DSSP file (Angstrom, degrees, kcal/mol; ACC not computed):
  #  RESIDUE AA STRUCTURE BP1 BP2  ACC     N-H-->O    O-->H-N    N-H-->O    O-->H-N    TCO  KAPPA ALPHA  PHI   PSI    X-CA   Y-CA   Z-CA
    1    1 A X              0   0    0      0, 0.0    66,-0.3     0, 0.0     2,-0.0   0.000 360.0 360.0 360.0 140.6    2.7    9.3  -15.3
    2    2 A X     >  -     0   0    0      1,-0.1     4,-2.7     4,-0.0     5,-0.2  -0.359 360.0-117.6 -68.6 151.3    0.5    6.9  -13.4
    3    3 A X  H  > S+     0   0    0      1,-0.2     4,-2.6     2,-0.2     5,-0.2   0.887 111.3  50.3 -59.4 -44.4    2.0    5.2  -10.3
    4    4 A X  H  > S+     0   0    0     32,-0.2     4,-2.2     2,-0.2    -1,-0.2   0.930 113.6  44.3 -62.1 -46.6    1.8    1.7  -11.7
    5    5 A X  H  > S+     0   0    0      2,-0.2     4,-2.4     1,-0.2     5,-0.2   0.912 112.9  52.4 -64.3 -42.6    3.4    2.5  -15.0
    6    6 A X  H  X S+     0   0    0     -4,-2.7     4,-2.6     1,-0.2    -2,-0.2   0.923 109.5  49.8 -57.9 -45.7    6.1    4.6  -13.2
    7    7 A X  H  X S+     0   0    0     -4,-2.6     4,-3.0     2,-0.2     5,-0.2   0.917 109.5  50.3 -61.3 -45.2    6.9    1.7  -10.9
    8    8 A X  H  X S+     0   0    0     -4,-2.2     4,-2.3     1,-0.2    -1,-0.2   0.914 112.6  47.3 -60.7 -43.8    7.2   -0.8  -13.9
    9    9 A X  H  X S+     0   0    0     -4,-2.4     4,-2.2     2,-0.2    -1,-0.2   0.920 113.5  47.8 -63.7 -43.9    9.6    1.6  -15.7
   10   10 A X  H  X S+     0   0    0     -4,-2.6     4,-1.6     2,-0.2    -2,-0.2   0.932 112.0  48.9 -63.5 -46.6   11.6    2.1  -12.5
   11   11 A X  H  <>S+     0   0    0     -4,-3.0     5,-2.9     1,-0.2     4,-0.3   0.907 110.2  52.3 -59.9 -42.1   11.9   -1.6  -11.8
   12   12 A X  H ><5S+     0   0    0     -4,-2.3     3,-1.4     1,-0.2    -1,-0.2   0.923 109.6  48.2 -60.3 -45.2   12.9   -2.3  -15.4
   13   13 A X  H 3<5S+     0   0    0     -4,-2.2    -1,-0.2     1,-0.3    -2,-0.2   0.776 108.6  54.6 -67.2 -26.0   15.7    0.3  -15.2
   14   14 A X  T 3<5S-     0   0    0     -4,-1.6    -1,-0.3    -5,-0.2    -2,-0.2   0.430 127.2-100.9 -86.6   0.7   16.8   -1.2  -11.9
   15   15 A X  T < 5S+     0   0    0     -3,-1.4     2,-0.4     1,-0.3    -3,-0.2   0.693  81.8 120.1  93.2  21.0   17.1   -4.6  -13.6
   16   16 A X      < -     0   0    0     -5,-2.9    -1,-0.3    -6,-0.1     2,-0.2  -0.943  40.3-165.7-122.0 139.2   13.8   -6.3  -12.5
   17   17 A X     >  -     0   0    0     -2,-0.4     4,-2.4    -5,-0.0     5,-0.2  -0.671  43.8 -97.9-106.0 174.4   10.9   -7.7  -14.4
   18   18 A X  H  > S+     0   0    0     -2,-0.2     4,-2.6     1,-0.2     5,-0.2   0.848 122.0  54.6 -64.7 -34.1    7.6   -8.5  -12.7
   19   19 A X  H  > S+     0   0    0      2,-0.2     4,-2.1     1,-0.2    -1,-0.2   0.913 110.1  46.8 -65.5 -40.7    8.4  -12.2  -12.4
   20   20 A X  H  > S+     0   0    0      2,-0.2     4,-2.9     1,-0.2    -2,-0.2   0.921 113.0  49.2 -65.5 -43.2   11.6  -11.5  -10.6
   21   21 A X  H  X S+     0   0    0     -4,-2.4     4,-2.1     1,-0.2     6,-0.3   0.898 109.2  53.1 -62.1 -40.3    9.9   -9.0   -8.3
   22   22 A X  H  X>S+     0   0    0     -4,-2.6     5,-1.4    -5,-0.2     4,-0.8   0.926 112.8  43.8 -59.9 -45.1    7.2  -11.6   -7.6
   23   23 A X  H ><5S+     0   0    0     -4,-2.1     3,-0.5     1,-0.2    -2,-0.2   0.922 113.9  49.5 -67.0 -44.9    9.8  -14.1   -6.6
   24   24 A X  H 3<5S+     0   0    0     -4,-2.9    -1,-0.2     1,-0.2    -2,-0.2   0.815 119.0  37.9 -65.1 -31.7   11.9  -11.7   -4.6
   25   25 A X  H 3<5S-     0   0    0     -4,-2.1    -1,-0.2    -5,-0.2    -2,-0.2   0.469 103.1-124.9 -99.8  -3.3    8.9  -10.4   -2.6
   26   26 A X  T <<5 +     0   0    0     -4,-0.8     2,-0.4    -3,-0.5    -3,-0.2   0.800  65.3 138.4  59.5  29.6    7.0  -13.8   -2.3
   27   27 A X      < -     0   0    0     -5,-1.4    -1,-0.2    -6,-0.3    -2,-0.2  -0.874  62.7-107.0-100.6 136.1    4.0  -12.1   -3.8
   28   28 A X     >  -     0   0    0     -2,-0.4     4,-2.4     1,-0.1     3,-0.4  -0.346  28.1-121.9 -57.6 143.1    2.0  -14.1   -6.4
   29   29 A X  H  > S+     0   0    0      1,-0.2     4,-2.6     2,-0.2     5,-0.2   0.889 112.8  52.5 -54.5 -43.3    2.6  -12.7   -9.9
   30   30 A X  H  > S+     0   0    0      1,-0.2     4,-2.3     2,-0.2    -1,-0.2   0.859 108.3  50.9 -65.5 -35.0   -1.1  -12.1  -10.4
   31   31 A X  H  > S+     0   0    0     -3,-0.4     4,-2.6     2,-0.2    -1,-0.2   0.928 110.7  48.3 -66.3 -45.3   -1.3  -10.1   -7.1
   32   32 A X  H  X S+     0   0    0     -4,-2.4     4,-2.3     2,-0.2    -2,-0.2   0.921 112.1  49.5 -61.2 -44.6    1.7   -8.0   -8.1
   33   33 A X  H  X S+     0   0    0     -4,-2.6     4,-2.8    -5,-0.2    -1,-0.2   0.920 111.5  49.2 -59.6 -44.2    0.1   -7.3  -11.5
   34   34 A X  H  X S+     0   0    0     -4,-2.3     4,-2.0     1,-0.2    -2,-0.2   0.902 109.6  51.4 -63.7 -41.9   -3.2   -6.4   -9.9
   35   35 A X  H  <>S+     0   0    0     -4,-2.6     5,-3.6     1,-0.2     6,-0.3   0.915 113.4  45.0 -61.3 -43.1   -1.5   -4.0   -7.5
   36   36 A X  H ><5S+     0   0    0     -4,-2.3     3,-1.9     3,-0.2   -32,-0.2   0.914 110.2  53.8 -67.7 -43.4    0.4   -2.3  -10.3
   37   37 A X  H 3<5S+     0   0    0     -4,-2.8    -1,-0.2     1,-0.3    -2,-0.2   0.858 111.4  46.4 -60.3 -35.3   -2.8   -2.1  -12.5
   38   38 A X  T ><5S-     0   0    0     -4,-2.0     3,-1.8    -5,-0.2    -1,-0.3   0.229 117.0-114.5 -91.3  14.0   -4.6   -0.4   -9.6
   39   39 A X  T < 5 -     0   0    0     -3,-1.9    -3,-0.2     1,-0.3    -2,-0.1   0.821  66.6 -65.5  55.9  33.8   -1.6    2.0   -9.0
   40   40 A X  T > <S+     0   0    0     -5,-3.6     3,-1.8     1,-0.2    -1,-0.3   0.618  86.1 163.3  66.4  15.7   -1.1    0.4   -5.6
   41   41 A X  T <  S+     0   0    0     -3,-1.8    -1,-0.2    -6,-0.3     3,-0.1  -0.506  72.2   5.7 -65.6 130.3   -4.4    1.7   -4.3
   42   42 A X  T 3  S+     0   0    0      1,-0.3    -1,-0.3    -2,-0.2     2,-0.2   0.560  92.8 147.9  69.2  12.3   -5.3   -0.3   -1.2
   43   43 A X    <   -     0   0    0     -3,-1.8    -1,-0.3    -8,-0.1    54,-0.1  -0.530  53.5-109.0 -72.1 144.0   -2.0   -2.1   -1.2
   44   44 A X     >  -     0   0    0     -2,-0.2     4,-2.2     1,-0.1     5,-0.2  -0.412  17.4-123.2 -74.2 151.9   -0.8   -2.9    2.3
   45   45 A X  H  > S+     0   0    0      1,-0.2     4,-2.6     2,-0.2     5,-0.2   0.860 111.0  56.9 -63.0 -35.9    2.1   -1.0    3.7
   46   46 A X  H  > S+     0   0    0      2,-0.2     4,-2.2     1,-0.2    -1,-0.2   0.919 108.7  45.4 -63.0 -43.4    4.0   -4.2    4.4
   47   47 A X  H  > S+     0   0    0      2,-0.2     4,-2.6     1,-0.2     5,-0.2   0.905 112.4  51.7 -66.2 -40.3    3.7   -5.3    0.7
   48   48 A X  H  X S+     0   0    0     -4,-2.2     4,-2.7     1,-0.2     5,-0.2   0.916 109.8  48.9 -63.3 -42.0    4.8   -1.8   -0.4
   49   49 A X  H  X S+     0   0    0     -4,-2.6     4,-2.4     2,-0.2    -1,-0.2   0.926 112.0  49.3 -62.8 -44.2    7.8   -1.8    1.8
   50   50 A X  H  X S+     0   0    0     -4,-2.2     4,-1.6     2,-0.2    -2,-0.2   0.929 113.6  45.7 -60.1 -46.3    8.8   -5.3    0.6
   51   51 A X  H  X S+     0   0    0     -4,-2.6     4,-1.4     1,-0.2    -2,-0.2   0.927 114.6  47.2 -64.0 -46.0    8.4   -4.3   -3.1
   52   52 A X  H  <>S+     0   0    0     -4,-2.7     5,-2.5     1,-0.2     4,-0.4   0.856 107.3  57.1 -67.7 -35.0   10.3   -1.0   -2.6
   53   53 A X  H ><5S+     0   0    0     -4,-2.4     3,-0.9    -5,-0.2    -1,-0.2   0.902 103.0  55.2 -60.4 -40.4   13.1   -2.7   -0.7
   54   54 A X  H 3<5S+     0   0    0     -4,-1.6    -1,-0.2     1,-0.3    -2,-0.2   0.909 114.6  37.5 -62.2 -42.6   13.7   -5.0   -3.7
   55   55 A X  T 3<5S-     0   0    0     -4,-1.4    -1,-0.3     2,-0.1    -2,-0.2   0.331 115.1-116.8 -95.1  10.3   14.2   -2.2   -6.1
   56   56 A X  T < 5S+     0   0    0     -3,-0.9     2,-0.3    -4,-0.4    -3,-0.2   0.908  71.9 116.9  61.9  49.8   16.0    0.0   -3.6
   57   57 A X      < -     0   0    0     -5,-2.5     2,-0.3    -6,-0.1    -1,-0.2  -0.886  64.5-107.2-133.2 169.2   13.6    2.9   -3.2
   58   58 A X    >>  -     0   0    0     -2,-0.3     3,-1.2     1,-0.1     4,-0.5  -0.681  27.1-119.9 -92.7 152.3   11.5    4.3   -0.4
   59   59 A X  G >4 S+     0   0    0     25,-0.4     3,-1.7    -2,-0.3     4,-0.4   0.899 114.4  61.4 -56.5 -41.1    7.7    3.9   -0.4
   60   60 A X  G >4 S+     0   0    0     24,-0.7     3,-1.4     1,-0.3    -1,-0.3   0.772  88.9  71.4 -59.7 -25.2    7.4    7.7   -0.4
   61   61 A X  G X4 S+     0   0    0     -3,-1.2     3,-0.7     1,-0.3    -1,-0.3   0.815  97.3  50.1 -61.4 -29.5    9.2    7.7   -3.8
   62   62 A X  G << S+     0   0    0     -3,-1.7    -1,-0.3    -4,-0.5    -2,-0.2   0.533 105.7  58.0 -84.4  -6.2    6.1    6.2   -5.4
   63   63 A X  G <  S+     0   0    0     -3,-1.4    -1,-0.2    -4,-0.4    -2,-0.2   0.119  73.5 127.4-112.7  20.2    3.8    8.8   -3.8
   64   64 A X    <   -     0   0    0     -3,-0.7     3,-0.3     1,-0.1    -3,-0.0  -0.422  64.4-127.4 -68.5 152.0    5.5   11.9   -5.2
   65   65 A X  S    S+     0   0    0      1,-0.2     2,-0.8    -2,-0.1    -1,-0.1   0.872  99.5  49.8 -70.5 -37.1    3.1   14.3   -6.9
   66   66 A X        +     0   0    0      2,-0.0     2,-1.4     5,-0.0    -1,-0.2  -0.736  62.8 175.7-110.1  84.9    5.2   14.5  -10.2
   67   67 A X        +     0   0    0     -2,-0.8     2,-0.2   -66,-0.3   -61,-0.1  -0.707  34.7 135.2 -85.9  91.0    6.0   11.0  -11.3
   68   68 A X  S  > S-     0   0    0     -2,-1.4     4,-2.3   -62,-0.0     5,-0.1  -0.659  71.7 -84.0-130.2-176.5    7.7   12.0  -14.6
   69   69 A X  H  > S+     0   0    0      1,-0.2     4,-2.5    -2,-0.2     5,-0.2   0.876 123.9  52.9 -61.0 -40.5   10.8   11.1  -16.6
   70   70 A X  H  > S+     0   0    0      1,-0.2     4,-2.0     2,-0.2    -1,-0.2   0.921 111.4  45.4 -63.2 -43.5   13.0   13.5  -14.6
   71   71 A X  H  > S+     0   0    0      2,-0.2     4,-2.2     1,-0.2    -1,-0.2   0.887 110.6  55.0 -67.3 -37.5   12.0   12.0  -11.3
   72   72 A X  H  X S+     0   0    0     -4,-2.3     4,-2.2     1,-0.2    -2,-0.2   0.930 108.0  48.8 -59.0 -46.9   12.5    8.5  -12.8
   73   73 A X  H  X S+     0   0    0     -4,-2.5     4,-1.8     1,-0.2    -1,-0.2   0.890 109.1  53.7 -60.7 -40.3   16.0    9.4  -13.8
   74   74 A X  H  X S+     0   0    0     -4,-2.0     4,-0.6     1,-0.2    -1,-0.2   0.913 111.0  45.2 -61.3 -44.1   16.7   10.8  -10.3
   75   75 A X  H  < S+     0   0    0     -4,-2.2     3,-0.4     1,-0.2    -1,-0.2   0.844 108.9  56.1 -70.8 -33.2   15.6    7.5   -8.7
   76   76 A X  H  < S+     0   0    0     -4,-2.2    -1,-0.2     1,-0.2    -2,-0.2   0.882 113.3  41.0 -64.6 -37.5   17.5    5.4  -11.1
   77   77 A X  H  < S+     0   0    0     -4,-1.8    -1,-0.2    -5,-0.2    -2,-0.2   0.497  86.9 124.6 -89.5  -4.7   20.7    7.2  -10.2
   78   78 A X     <  -     0   0    0     -4,-0.6    -3,-0.1    -3,-0.4    -4,-0.0  -0.316  38.5-172.4 -62.2 133.7   20.0    7.3   -6.5
   79   79 A X        +     0   0    0      2,-0.1     2,-0.6     1,-0.0    -1,-0.1   0.741  57.8  85.3 -96.5 -28.7   22.7    5.8   -4.3
   80   80 A X        -     0   0    0      1,-0.0     2,-0.1     2,-0.0    -2,-0.0  -0.657  62.6-156.0 -87.8 119.6   21.1    5.8   -0.9
   81   81 A X        +     0   0    0     -2,-0.6     2,-0.3   -24,-0.1   -24,-0.1  -0.390  25.6 147.9 -80.2 167.0   18.9    2.9    0.0
   82   82 A X        -     0   0    0    -25,-0.2   -25,-0.0   -30,-0.1    -2,-0.0  -0.860  45.9-147.0 171.8 157.2   16.2    3.2    2.6
   83   83 A X        +     0   0    0     -2,-0.3   -24,-0.1   -25,-0.1   -30,-0.1   0.148  47.6 145.0-121.4  16.7   12.8    2.1    3.8
   84   84 A X        -     0   0    0      1,-0.1   -24,-0.7   -26,-0.1     2,-0.5  -0.306  33.3-158.0 -57.8 135.5   11.8    5.3    5.4
   85   85 A X        -     0   0    0    -26,-0.1    -1,-0.1   -27,-0.1    -2,-0.0  -0.979  17.2-123.8-120.1 121.8    8.0    5.9    5.0
   86   86 A X     >  -     0   0    0     -2,-0.5     4,-2.4     1,-0.1     3,-0.3  -0.282  22.1-118.6 -61.8 148.5    6.8    9.5    5.3
   87   87 A X  H  > S+     0   0    0      1,-0.2     4,-2.8     2,-0.2     5,-0.2   0.884 113.1  52.9 -56.8 -42.3    4.1   10.1    7.9
   88   88 A X  H  > S+     0   0    0      1,-0.2     4,-1.7     2,-0.2    -1,-0.2   0.857 109.9  48.3 -67.0 -32.7    1.5   11.2    5.4
   89   89 A X  H  > S+     0   0    0     -3,-0.3     4,-2.0     2,-0.2    -1,-0.2   0.920 112.8  48.2 -69.7 -43.6    2.0    8.1    3.3
   90   90 A X  H  X S+     0   0    0     -4,-2.4     4,-2.5     1,-0.2    -2,-0.2   0.907 110.4  51.4 -62.5 -42.2    1.7    5.9    6.3
   91   91 A X  H  X S+     0   0    0     -4,-2.8     4,-2.9     1,-0.2    -1,-0.2   0.882 106.9  54.6 -62.6 -38.1   -1.4    7.7    7.4
   92   92 A X  H  X S+     0   0    0     -4,-1.7     4,-2.3     2,-0.2    -1,-0.2   0.919 109.9  46.4 -61.2 -44.1   -2.9    7.1    3.9
   93   93 A X  H  X S+     0   0    0     -4,-2.0     4,-2.5     2,-0.2    -2,-0.2   0.927 113.4  48.7 -63.7 -44.9   -2.3    3.4    4.2
   94   94 A X  H  X S+     0   0    0     -4,-2.5     4,-2.9     1,-0.2     5,-0.2   0.923 111.1  50.4 -61.7 -44.3   -3.8    3.3    7.7
   95   95 A X  H  X S+     0   0    0     -4,-2.9     4,-2.6     1,-0.2    -1,-0.2   0.917 110.9  48.8 -60.9 -43.6   -6.8    5.2    6.6
   96   96 A X  H  X S+     0   0    0     -4,-2.3     4,-2.2     2,-0.2    -1,-0.2   0.919 113.4  46.5 -63.0 -43.9   -7.4    2.9    3.7
   97   97 A X  H  X S+     0   0    0     -4,-2.5     4,-2.3     2,-0.2    -2,-0.2   0.920 113.9  47.4 -65.6 -43.2   -7.1   -0.2    5.9
   98   98 A X  H  X S+     0   0    0     -4,-2.9     4,-2.6     2,-0.2    -2,-0.2   0.909 111.5  50.9 -64.6 -41.3   -9.4    1.2    8.6
   99   99 A X  H  X S+     0   0    0     -4,-2.6     4,-2.5    -5,-0.2    -1,-0.2   0.913 110.6  50.0 -61.2 -42.1  -11.9    2.2    5.9
  100  100 A X  H  X S+     0   0    0     -4,-2.2     4,-2.4     2,-0.2    -2,-0.2   0.904 110.7  48.7 -63.3 -41.8  -11.8   -1.3    4.5
  101  101 A X  H  X S+     0   0    0     -4,-2.3     4,-2.6     2,-0.2     5,-0.2   0.918 111.6  49.1 -64.3 -43.5  -12.3   -2.9    7.9
  102  102 A X  H  X S+     0   0    0     -4,-2.6     4,-2.1     2,-0.2    -2,-0.2   0.931 111.8  49.0 -62.3 -45.5  -15.3   -0.6    8.7
  103  103 A X  H  X S+     0   0    0     -4,-2.5     4,-2.5     1,-0.2     6,-0.5   0.925 111.6  50.2 -59.3 -45.2  -16.9   -1.3    5.3
  104  104 A X  H  X S+     0   0    0     -4,-2.4     4,-2.3     1,-0.2    -2,-0.2   0.938 112.8  44.7 -58.8 -49.0  -16.4   -5.0    5.9
  105  105 A X  H  < S+     0   0    0     -4,-2.6    -1,-0.2     1,-0.2    -2,-0.2   0.802 114.7  49.9 -70.0 -27.6  -17.9   -5.0    9.3
  106  106 A X  H  < S+     0   0    0     -4,-2.1    -2,-0.2    -5,-0.2    -1,-0.2   0.906 131.3  11.3 -77.0 -41.8  -20.8   -2.8    8.3
  107  107 A X  H  < S-     0   0    0     -4,-2.5    -2,-0.2    -5,-0.2    -3,-0.2   0.371  89.5-126.0-123.8   6.5  -22.0   -4.7    5.2
  108  108 A X     <  +     0   0    0     -4,-2.3    -4,-0.2    -5,-0.3    -3,-0.1   0.723  55.0 155.3  57.2  23.9  -20.1   -8.0    5.3
  109  109 A X        -     0   0    0     -6,-0.5    -1,-0.1     1,-0.2     2,-0.1  -0.283  58.5 -70.7 -73.6 168.2  -18.8   -7.5    1.8
  110  110 A X        -     0   0    0     -3,-0.1     2,-0.4     1,-0.1    -1,-0.2  -0.393  53.3-138.8 -61.9 130.7  -15.6   -9.1    0.7
  111  111 A X        -     0   0    0      5,-0.2    -1,-0.1    -2,-0.1   -10,-0.1  -0.791  15.0-166.2 -99.8 134.3  -12.7   -7.5    2.5
  112  112 A X        +     0   0    0     -2,-0.4    -1,-0.1   -15,-0.1     2,-0.1   0.643  56.6  94.7 -96.9 -15.3   -9.5   -6.8    0.5
  113  113 A X  S    S-     0   0    0    -16,-0.1     3,-0.4     1,-0.1    -2,-0.1  -0.384  73.9-130.2 -76.6 156.5   -7.0   -6.1    3.3
  114  114 A X  S >  S+     0   0    0      1,-0.2     3,-0.5    -2,-0.1    -1,-0.1   0.568  93.5  84.1 -78.1  -9.8   -4.8   -8.8    4.7
  115  115 A X  T 3  S+     0   0    0      1,-0.3     2,-0.3     2,-0.1    -1,-0.2   0.893 105.8  17.0 -65.8 -39.9   -5.7   -7.9    8.3
  116  116 A X  T 3   +     0   0    0     -3,-0.4    -1,-0.3     1,-0.1    -5,-0.2  -0.725  66.8 151.1-133.3  84.5   -8.9  -10.0    8.3
  117  117 A X  S <  S+     0   0    0     -3,-0.5     2,-0.5    -2,-0.3    -1,-0.1   0.637  73.8  49.0 -89.9 -13.2   -9.0  -12.6    5.5
  118  118 A X        +     0   0    0     -3,-0.1    -1,-0.2     1,-0.1     3,-0.2  -0.923  60.3 157.7-125.2 105.7  -11.1  -15.0    7.5
  119  119 A X    >   +     0   0    0     -2,-0.5     3,-1.8     1,-0.1    -1,-0.1   0.583  52.3  86.2-105.3 -11.1  -14.2  -13.3    8.9
  120  120 A X  T 3  S+     0   0    0      1,-0.3    -1,-0.1     3,-0.0    -2,-0.0   0.739  86.0  59.0 -65.0 -20.5  -16.6  -16.2    9.4
  121  121 A X  T 3  S+     0   0    0     -3,-0.2     2,-0.6     2,-0.1    -1,-0.3   0.432  82.5  99.2 -88.3   1.2  -15.1  -17.0   12.8
  122  122 A X  S <  S-     0   0    0     -3,-1.8     5,-0.0     2,-0.0    -3,-0.0  -0.787  74.7-127.9 -92.8 124.1  -15.8  -13.6   14.3
  123  123 A X     >  -     0   0    0     -2,-0.6     4,-2.2     1,-0.1     5,-0.2  -0.331  19.4-117.2 -67.0 151.3  -18.9  -13.4   16.4
  124  124 A X  H  > S+     0   0    0      1,-0.2     4,-2.1     2,-0.2     5,-0.1   0.873 115.5  51.9 -58.5 -40.5  -21.5  -10.8   15.6
  125  125 A X  H  > S+     0   0    0      1,-0.2     4,-2.2     2,-0.2    -1,-0.2   0.897 109.6  50.0 -63.8 -39.7  -21.1   -9.1   19.0
  126  126 A X  H  > S+     0   0    0      1,-0.2     4,-2.9     2,-0.2    -2,-0.2   0.872 107.9  53.7 -66.6 -36.8  -17.3   -9.0   18.5
  127  127 A X  H  X S+     0   0    0     -4,-2.2     4,-2.5     2,-0.2    -2,-0.2   0.916 109.0  48.8 -62.4 -42.6  -17.8   -7.4   15.0
  128  128 A X  H  X S+     0   0    0     -4,-2.1     4,-1.8     2,-0.2    -2,-0.2   0.918 113.8  45.6 -64.0 -43.5  -20.0   -4.7   16.5
  129  129 A X  H  X S+     0   0    0     -4,-2.2     4,-2.0     2,-0.2    -2,-0.2   0.918 113.9  49.0 -65.8 -43.1  -17.4   -3.9   19.2
  130  130 A X  H  X S+     0   0    0     -4,-2.9     4,-2.8     1,-0.2     5,-0.2   0.885 107.3  56.3 -62.8 -38.7  -14.6   -4.0   16.7
  131  131 A X  H  X S+     0   0    0     -4,-2.5     4,-2.6     1,-0.2    -1,-0.2   0.905 105.7  50.9 -60.5 -42.2  -16.6   -1.7   14.5
  132  132 A X  H  X S+     0   0    0     -4,-1.8     4,-1.8     2,-0.2    -1,-0.2   0.937 112.9  45.2 -61.5 -47.4  -16.8    0.9   17.3
  133  133 A X  H  X S+     0   0    0     -4,-2.0     4,-2.3     1,-0.2    -2,-0.2   0.908 114.0  49.1 -63.7 -41.8  -13.1    0.8   17.9
  134  134 A X  H  X S+     0   0    0     -4,-2.8     4,-2.8     1,-0.2    -2,-0.2   0.896 108.2  52.8 -67.3 -39.8  -12.2    1.0   14.2
  135  135 A X  H  X S+     0   0    0     -4,-2.6     4,-2.2    -5,-0.2    -1,-0.2   0.899 110.8  48.3 -62.2 -38.8  -14.6    3.9   13.6
  136  136 A X  H  X S+     0   0    0     -4,-1.8     4,-2.3     2,-0.2    -2,-0.2   0.910 112.1  48.6 -66.4 -42.0  -12.8    5.8   16.4
  137  137 A X  H  X S+     0   0    0     -4,-2.3     4,-2.4     1,-0.2    -2,-0.2   0.893 110.9  51.1 -64.5 -39.3   -9.4    4.9   15.1
  138  138 A X  H  X S+     0   0    0     -4,-2.8     4,-2.5     2,-0.2     5,-0.2   0.904 108.9  51.0 -64.9 -41.5  -10.5    6.0   11.6
  139  139 A X  H  X S+     0   0    0     -4,-2.2     4,-2.2     2,-0.2    -2,-0.2   0.921 111.9  47.4 -60.6 -44.3  -11.8    9.4   13.0
  140  140 A X  H  X S+     0   0    0     -4,-2.3     4,-2.5     2,-0.2    -2,-0.2   0.906 111.0  51.4 -64.3 -41.3   -8.4    9.9   14.8
  141  141 A X  H  X S+     0   0    0     -4,-2.4     4,-2.6     1,-0.2    -2,-0.2   0.926 111.8  46.3 -61.6 -45.5   -6.5    9.0   11.6
  142  142 A X  H  X S+     0   0    0     -4,-2.5     4,-2.6     2,-0.2     5,-0.2   0.872 110.4  53.7 -66.4 -35.9   -8.5   11.5    9.5
  143  143 A X  H  X S+     0   0    0     -4,-2.2     4,-1.6    -5,-0.2    -2,-0.2   0.932 111.2  45.7 -63.1 -44.7   -8.1   14.2   12.2
  144  144 A X  H  < S+     0   0    0     -4,-2.5    -2,-0.2     1,-0.2    -1,-0.2   0.923 114.0  50.2 -61.7 -44.2   -4.3   13.7   12.1
  145  145 A X  H >< S+     0   0    0     -4,-2.6     3,-0.5     1,-0.2    -2,-0.2   0.908 119.3  33.6 -62.4 -44.2   -4.3   13.7    8.3
  146  146 A X  H 3< S+     0   0    0     -4,-2.6    -1,-0.2     1,-0.2    -2,-0.2   0.587 111.8  60.2 -94.1 -10.5   -6.3   16.9    7.9
  147  147 A X  T 3<        0   0    0     -4,-1.6    -1,-0.2    -5,-0.2    -2,-0.1   0.141 360.0 360.0-104.1  20.7   -5.1   18.9   10.9
  148  148 A X    <         0   0    0     -3,-0.5    -1,-0.2    -4,-0.2    -2,-0.1   0.451 360.0 360.0 -94.9 360.0   -1.5   19.0   10.0
């Protein structure tokens, strides 16, 4: 099952519809819909933690390999709350954000992360310096990800 569909089913079983989730997380309804439609690809870790807290699951629960009916039932019956985020899930979010920042600084395309939503105030020299630091951070993140 796709992550977005799995999430909607889980939220429904936990007693939430998307409008309620939007209100509880202070996310615009359209943003929440878009995140779900894209299976949470490029969603920020902060938003994911907020969303998962509301329906009382861990972020890692949405990143299991087998999102199926059995796993859904297990999460519905789960008693233990938590916001623990596995290292590999966190690294995936960091890698996505760093990649987005590097792309933005390289080609000035529209940036989707919340980290830099206003870029016009950044001087060109600062962008170049930031790009160097971000590329190094991205290399380190990928090294951690693939060398475990």
